[in-house]
C-alpha positions in Angstrom: 0.0 0.0 0.0 1.5 3.3 -1.0 2.2 5.8 1.8 0.0 8.9 1.8 1.7 12.2 1.5 1.8 14.3 4.7 -0.1 17.5 4.9 2.1 18.7 7.8 5.5 20.2 7.6 8.5 18.3 9.2 8.7 21.1 11.8 5.0 20.7 12.7 5.4 16.9 13.0 8.4 17.4 15.2 6.6 19.9 17.4 3.4 17.8 17.7 5.4 14.6 18.3 7.4 16.1 21.1 4.2 17.6 22.6 2.4 14.2 22.5 5.5 12.5 23.9 5.8 14.9 26.8 2.1 14.9 27.8 0.9 11.4 26.9 3.8 9.0 26.6 6.4 10.1 29.1 4.0 9.7 32.2 3.3 6.1 31.2 7.0 5.1 30.8 8.8 2.7 33.1 12.5 2.6 34.0 13.0 -0.4 31.7 11.8 1.7 28.7 15.0 3.8 28.8 16.7 3.8 25.4 13.7 2.3 23.6 12.4 3.8 20.4 9.0 5.4 20.6 6.9 5.8 17.4 3.9 8.1 17.7 1.1 8.6 15.2 0.4 12.3 15.3 -3.3 12.1 14.3 -4.4 9.3 16.7 -1.8 10.0 19.4 -1.3 6.2 19.6 2.2 4.9 20.1 4.5 1.9 20.2 7.7 1.3 22.1 10.4 -1.2 21.0 14.2 -1.7 21.2 14.1 -1.8 17.4 12.9 1.4 15.5 11.6 -0.6 12.6 9.5 -2.9 14.8 7.9 0.1 16.6 7.0 1.8 13.4 5.7 -1.3 11.7 3.4 -2.2 14.6 2.1 1.3 14.7 1.5 1.4 10.9 -0.2 -2.0 11.1 -2.9 -0.3 13.2 -2.8 3.1 11.5 -2.0 2.6 7.8 -1.6 6.3 7.0 0.1 7.3 10.2 2.3 10.4 10.3 5.0 9.0 12.5 7.2 10.9 14.9 10.1 8.8 16.1 12.1 9.4 19.2 14.1 7.6 21.8 13.3 7.4 25.5 15.9 9.4 27.5 17.6 10.8 24.5 17.3 14.2 22.8 17.0 12.5 19.4 16.3 9.1 18.0 19.8 8.9 16.4 23.2 10.5 16.8 25.5 11.3 14.0 29.2 11.0 14.7 32.2 11.9 12.7 34.4 9.0 11.8 38.0 9.6 12.6 
């Protein structure tokens, strides 16, 4: 099934995702969730947690086919870190 095109800007998805995470997801987290990926559907506010980013997004998209997904990582400022190879 082809993905639907987002009607929100990347900045709006980032803002809404962070807001949903802070208000709805963070209060439900347990200490063992530290470091897990969290995939949030912006429209439904539904989310999935997993050690694997792909698994979290796949389960979320299985329930919400046209989800606009925000991906973060519990306890981290971003889902991924980019490092310079030396």
